[in-house]
N, C-alpha and C positions, 0 to 999 in steps of 0.2 A: 783180478784175473785178466790177463791180456786178451783182447778181442781176437776171435778167429772164427771163420765160417765153417760150416759143417756140410757134409755130403751124405744125403740119404735118399734112397729111391722109393718113391711113393707111386701108387696108382693115380692116374689122372681123375680128379673129381669133376663133377659136372659144372658147366659155366653158370654164372649167376648175373643178376642185374646190378650195375653200379649204383652206389648210393652216396649221398653227400653228407658229411658231418657238419652240424651246426657250428659256426665259428664263435669265438668268445665275444662277449659284448663289453668286456672291460679289459684294460691293460693289466696283464697279470703274468705270472709264472716265475719259477725259480727252482733250479735243479740241485743236484748233489754238490757237495763241497768241491770247489776247484782248488786243488793243492798248488802250492807255490813251487812249481817245477818248470822245466823248460817248456815254453809254449809250443803248441802244435804249429807246424809250418803254415797251416791255413788259418791260424788264429790271430794273425798280426794286424789288428787295427781296422777291420772292415765288417764287423758283425752286423751293425745296423744299416750300413750303407746300401747294400743290395736289397734289403727289405723295403727301403724307402725309395730308392732310385735304382731299379734293376740294371745290373751291368756296370755300376759305378766303380766297384772295387777293381774290376779288370781294367777299366779305363785309367784308373790311377796308376796301376802298374805300368801300363803302356806309356803314359805321359812321363813316368820316371825312367823310361827306357829300361825297364826291368821285365824280363820275359816271364818270370815265374815267382812263386812265393819262396822257393828255395833261395833265389837270388836276393829277395827282400830280406829273408832271415839272415843271410850272410852279412848284409849291411848292418842290420840290427845288432849282430854279434861283433861288429867292429871290423869285418872283413871287407875286401874289395870285390865287387861283382864283376862278372865277365865283361859287362858293358863299360867298366871303368867309371861308373857313375854312382854316387851314393850321397849320404848325408852323415853328419858327425854327431848330431844331438837331436832330441825330440823336437826342439823349437824349429830347427831347420827342416825336419821331416814334415811337421804340420804346415810350414810355409810352402814346401813343395806340393803338398796335397792341395792347398788352396790355389796354387798356380794352375792346377788342372782345369779350373773354371775360368781362366783368364782369357776370355774372348767376349765380345759384345753380345749380350743375349738377344739383342734386337736385330742388328745388322750383320752379326756373325763375324765382325772384323777381328782379326788376330792382332796382338800387340805390334808385331813386326810390320804390319801393313797400315798402321795408323799414320796420319800426317803428323808433323812435328808438334803442332799446336794441340794435339789431342793426347789424352792419357786415360787408360782404363781405371775406373773407380768402382769399388763394389757397393752394392746396396747396403746401407748402414743398418738395416733391420735384420737381414738374414746372413749377410757376409758371404753368401755363396754365389751371387750373380753379379756380373760386371757390365758396365755400360761405357761407351766411348765418349758420350756427351749427354747433357741433360735432355736434349730432344729425343734421343733414343730411349732414355729412361722413362720420359713422359709417355711416349708412344707404346711402350711395353707394359706400363703399369696396370692397365685393365686386365691383362692376362697374368702378370706376375703377382699381383696382390692376392690371387686365389691360392697361391702356393708359397707365398713369402714366409709365413709362419712355420709351415712344415719344413721348408729348407733351413730355417733357423734352427729347428730341432735337429735336423740332420747334422748341422755343424757342431752342435753341442754333443750329440751322440758320438760323433767321430772322435772327439777328445775323450769322452768319458769311458769309452770301451777299452781304453788302455788300462784302466783299473782292473778289468777282467783278465787281460793278458798278463799283467805283472803279478796277479794274485792278491792285490790289495783290496779286492772286492770279493769276499768269501760268501758264497750263497748259503742260506740255511737249508738244511735237509734232514731227513730222518723219517722213520715210520709215521704213518698218518695217525693223528690223535683221535680220529673218529672212524667208524666203520666205513670201508671203501664204498659200499652201496649208497651211503649218504651223499657222496659227491657225485651229483648228476650233471653238473655243468661247471663252467669256468668261474662263475660268480661264487659258487659254493666252495670251490677249491681255494680261491683267493681269500675268502672269509676264514677258512680253516687255517691258512698260513699267515693271516693278517698280522697278528701280534708279533710273531717271530720275525716276519719280514720287516715290519715297521722298525723294530729295534735294530735290525741289521742295517737298514738304510740310514737311520739317524747316526749310527756309528761311523758309517762311511762318509757322510756329509761333513762331519766334524773332524775327520782324520787329517793327519799331516800329509798323507799321500794326495788327498784332494787339493790341498793348498799348493803343494809343489807342482802338481800337474798343470794348473793354470798359470803358475808363476813361470814355468818353462815355456809356456805358449806365448807369454807376453801380452795377454788379452784380459780384460776385466772378467772376473769370475761372475757367472750368472747368478740370479737370485736363487735361494734355496729351493723354492717350489719348482723351478725349472730343472735344477739338478736332480731333485727327487723324482720327477717324472721321467727324466732320462734314465736313471737307474732302473726304474720299473720297466721301461721299454727294453733295456738290455737284458733284464731277467726274462722277459717274455721271449726275446730272441733265442735265448739258450734253451728254455724249457718248452716252447710251443710244440716242438716236434714229438717228444715222448708223450706229452699229455694228450695231444691230439690223436696220436696212435692209440692211446688208451681209450679215448672216447669212441674211436672207430671200432675197436675190439668189442667194447660193451654194446654199442648201437647195433652192430652186425652179428652179435652173439657168437663171436669166434671162440672156439673151445681152447682155453689155455691150459687145460688139464690133460693134454695129449701126451702120452708117454714118449720121451725123447725130445720133447719141446715143440713149440709152434714157430712157424716161419713168417716173418713180416718183411715185405719189400718196400723200399722207398724209391720210387721211379723218378728219374730226372734229377737225382741228387747232384749237387755241385759243391764248390768250395763253401757256399753259404751253409748247406746242410752238414758239412763236415768240420765246421769251425769248432775248436776247443773239444774235439772228441777225445774222451778219456774213458777208462773202463767203468767209471761210476756215473757217467753223464745221463744214463737212462734209468738210474735207480728209481726215479719217481714213477716210472712205468711199472716197476716191480711192486712199489707200495700200493698202487691201485689194484693189483691182483696178487696179494700176498701168498696165495696157494698155487701159483702157476708152477708148471713142471719144466720150465725153461722157455726163454724167448730168444729167438735168433733174428736179429735185425740186419738186413742186407741192403746197403745203399748202392744204387746202380745209376751211373751217369758218366758222361764223357769227361767231366771235370772233377770227379771224385778225388779228394786229396790223397797223395801218395802215402801219407801216414796211416790211412785207413785200409789200404790194400793188404789183405792177409791171405795166406795159403788156406786151402780147404782141408777139412778133416772128416772122416766118415763116422766119428764117434758121436753118440747121442749126447744131449745136454743133461747136466745134473739138475735136479729140481731146484728152482729158485735162482738159476743162473741166467744172466742176460749177456749175450755175445753180440758184438758189433763187428761188421766186416763191410768191405766195399769192393765193387767191381767196376773198373773203368771201361765202360762200353755203352753203346746204345741198348735200350732194353730188349728190343727184338733180337739183337745179336746175342745178348746175354741169355735170353730164353732158349734160343736154338742151341747154343753151345753148352749151357749148364743144366737147364731144366729138362729139355726134351731128350738129352742124352742120359739122364738119370744121375748126373754128377751131384746135383743138389735137389733137395726136396721141393715139391710144389708148394707155393706160398699159401698160407691161410688168410693173409690180408695183403692187399697191394694199395699203397698210398702214392698218389701222384701230386707233388707239391706245385702250387702256382704262386710265384712270388707276390707278396703284398695283396693278395686277392681277398675279396669278400663275396662269397656266393650270393647271387641276387643283387649285388651292388649296394647293399645296405651298409652305410658307414656312419659311425657315431657322429652326432651333430656338432660336438665341440671342436671338430677339426675343420678349418676353413677349406672351401673348395671341394669338399667331399673326399679328401685324401687324408689318410691317417697312417702314422708310422707303426703299423701292426706287422707281425711276422707273417710268413707264408701260411696258407691254409690248404689242406689237402682234400682231394676227392678220393673216395674209398671204393674199392671192390674187394669182394671176399670169396673164400672157399676155392683157392687155387685156380684162378683163371688160366686158360690154356692158350693164351695169345690174345693180342689186342685187336686183331683184324679178322673178321669172318668173311667167307665168300659172299658176295652180294647176290641177292635173289634177282631174277629177271635180268641177268647180266647180258649186255650186248656190247661186244668189243668195238664194233663199227660206230655205234652211237657215242661211246665214250671217246673214241679217237676224234670224232667230229667236234665234241665238246672241248677237248684239249686244244685242237687246232684253232678253234674260234677264240679260245681264251688267250692264246699266245700270238695270234696274228695281229699285225699292225704295231702301233706305238704303245708300249706298256703292256701289262698283263692283267687278266682277271684272276688274281691269285686265289680268291675264294672258290671259284669254279675248279681250279686245279686241285686245291686241297680237298674239296668235296669228292672228286673222282678218285684221286690217288690214295687218300687215307681210308677209303671204304671198300677197296678191292683187295682180294688176296694176292699173294705173289704170283700164282698161276694166272689169275685174271689180268694182272698188270703186264705179264709177258704177252698175253693175247692182244692187249691194247697196243703194245709196242709193235707187234707184227702187223696189226691192222693199220696203224699209223704209217708205217713205212710202205706198205702196199698201196695205200690210198694216196699218199702224198710224195712217194718216191724218195723219202729221206727221213732221218730222225729229226729231232727238235732243232739241232744246230744248223745255222745257215752255212752251206758248204761253198758258196761263191768265193771267188778269188779277188773280186773287186773291193775297193776300199772307199768308203764315204767319209771324207775327212771332217765334214761338219758333224756327222753322227758321232765320230770318234771324240770330237771336242765336247759335244753334248753329253755323251756317256761318261767322259772323264769328270765333267762337272757334277753329274748326278752321283757318281761313285764317291766323290769328295764330300758332297753334302750328306751322303748316307753314312759316312764313316768319320774321317778326320774332322769334318766341319760341323759336327754336332755332338751333343752329349749322348753317348750310347751309339748303337749301330743299327741301321736298317738292313737287316740280312737279306730281305726279299729283293732289294734293288741289286745287290751284288749277285744273287742267284740268277735273276732274270737276264742281266747283261752278260755275265760270264758263261751262262749255259746256252745262250741262243745266238750270240754273235759268231761270225766266222773267225778262224784263227788270224788271217791277215787283218781283219777289222779290229780284233782284240789287240793285236800288236800296235796298230795305229793309236788305239785308245790308251795303251800303256805309255806311249811316247807323249801323247797330249797330257796325260796325268802328271808325268814327271816334270813337264814344263810348267804346269799350273801349280802343283803342290810342293815343288822342290823336294820331292821324295818319290821313289819309284813305287809302283802299285803293289809289288810283292812285299815291300816293307810295311806298307799300310795294312795289307791283309794280315800280316803277322802281328801287328799292333791291335787290330780290331777283332780278331777271331782267335779261337783256340781249338784244340782237339781235332776231330774228324772234319769239321767244317773248314778249318784253316788248311788242313792237308789237302782236301779236295779242291778248294779254290786255287791254292798255289800250284797244284798239278796242272790245272787248266791254263794258268798264266805261263807256266814254264813251257808247256807244249806250244802255246802261241808264240812265245819268244824264240824258242829253238827246239823243235820237236826231236831231231836227231840227238841233240845234247841231252835232252831229258831221258830218252831211252838208253843212251850210252851210260849215263850215271846210274840208272836202275840196274843195268847189266853188271856194272862194276861192283855195286853194293851187294848184288846177289852172290858174288864169288869172293869178295875180299874177306880176310880174317879166317877163322876156323869154321869149316863146314860150308855148305852151299845151299842157297835158297833155290832148290830145283824148280819149284812151281813158277817162280818169277822168271828164271832163266829160260825155261821151256816156253812159257807163255809169250815172252817178247820175241824170242828167236822165231817161233812158228808164226805168230800173227803178223809180224813185220817183214817176213821173208819175201812176200810178193808186193810190198809197198815201198819201204824206204830202208831196208836193211843195209844196202850199200852205203848210204849216207851215214847211217848209225855207225858202221864199222870205221868209216873215215873219221868221224868225230871222236870215237873211242880212242883211236890212235893219237889224235891231237891232244886229247885231255889227259891221257894216262901214259903216254910214251911207250905203249906196247899194243900189239894187235889183239883184237877180240879173239881170234882163233888161238893165239898163243896162250891167253889166259884160260880159255875153255880147255885146251889140251892139258894144262898144268893142274886144273882144278877138278877134272872129271876123269873117268876111266872106262874101259871096256866098250861094249856096243853103244852105251849111252854117249860116250865121247865121239865115237864114229858117226853116230846119227847127227849130233849137233854140228860137227865139223863139216859133214856133207851138206847141211843146209847153209851154214855160214860161208863156207868156201875159204880160200886162202887170201 
């Protein structure tokens, strides 16, 4: 049955205390059979990457000049992406992926900036880290040796996961051969599936698909025990989520016998959680609770795969049915728009996944450096929570404003202090803090001065580069601090310095390093710094082009900018679109609404 979400209106149950589910102590897991059908957009080659190195799969897309998995899929199918860049065979694809690591891990030098006598050479053990000379490698070895073996496993997993995508690795599944109540932990589950799983893995190890996979790569095939462990990790990646949800349901005594079905939310879901999503991927959850009357699994996150987004339905679930759906949004927005309005039922269980985490920091000792390639582990809350933030007791807006001012004053920020205040205050309390801050300090958080400090611009550009393009992954806090607090003239100078230093404009780097709402917000700030009238002119044009009118955007910009810079916006609008703003408003609106807007805009 194709996945779809449901809409049912329930009364709000009382809030409860969050609880944590014990993580597995063995590498394990394996779900329902993966049919040999067209792979999901989000299933192409990155299953284990983000679980080992969070953010790595998105980094690879960016280094390939590919904006999305849709573009990636187009290349896999033999098409030409929008960026006119791609690869023609698996071997070239793997080479491109390895090229994403091609910078000196110690001095951070890129290949294009090396002297003629130097060349990047990878670590022969892990093949994932490069150095420009032996001196850098020796200097970095004390730190690198702690993760070298884990990175080697990442490199193997990156190749092996293609067996899942192509369907050459069919996972065993079916009703549990023992009573569900006998499976109390991951060890018991793995023992139950052990014989069937061992047979499956041995078949894959000796398959022609395995031989051809490594032949295409042009690299020696690892030893069987390494490949065997990699296959077990891939199984764990696929099955960890439904089984951990099941352990949470059991630990928190969620009633799965509720008429119409129970609702489970996965908060913070991304492309990692939506890999290989098919109608049978959560069957193992059903085998754990064979008498359930329906399980509705809703994944919420800004990067949920488009293949999972489904329309809602008011119909109750049939007994024994598991439905999967996704909502592309921040969880608090999803809650306000879908739960509080009654469009969707209140959840019986909320799971928030933390990539690669072990609660309490306990990691199996067989992995060097305390890092293991295990899947995400969730924290659980139960019985329909009514929002993640409650009003703080003993609230004092003036005291909080002083804390925030101190945290953001001077060079750098005390990010923990900011998080402690903002994340534990209700929306109404945050508005009071905002008003108190402006009253006490005469401004919001952003520097409103018109002067430019060119040395600061150069320093900020260097920090932004090191936080994004110049490292593996992205330091989002650095971007937030600089872009949210510098004046627009100062940001413009920083953008110019960044372009000179990185040979790429900052807007392009933000597009490569971020996605979703974060990307949109940061680009909005930069566009305003670069040319604020052009930014608002574009928004006005987009609000009226095509069929229909985005009235809220049109009214908001016209009214809020009418006493600030609407004259400059009108001039820029004419330059950009070869028509006046008033002409487009007149042709796109009518009646008193048109008269009011034209009276504000003028001719």
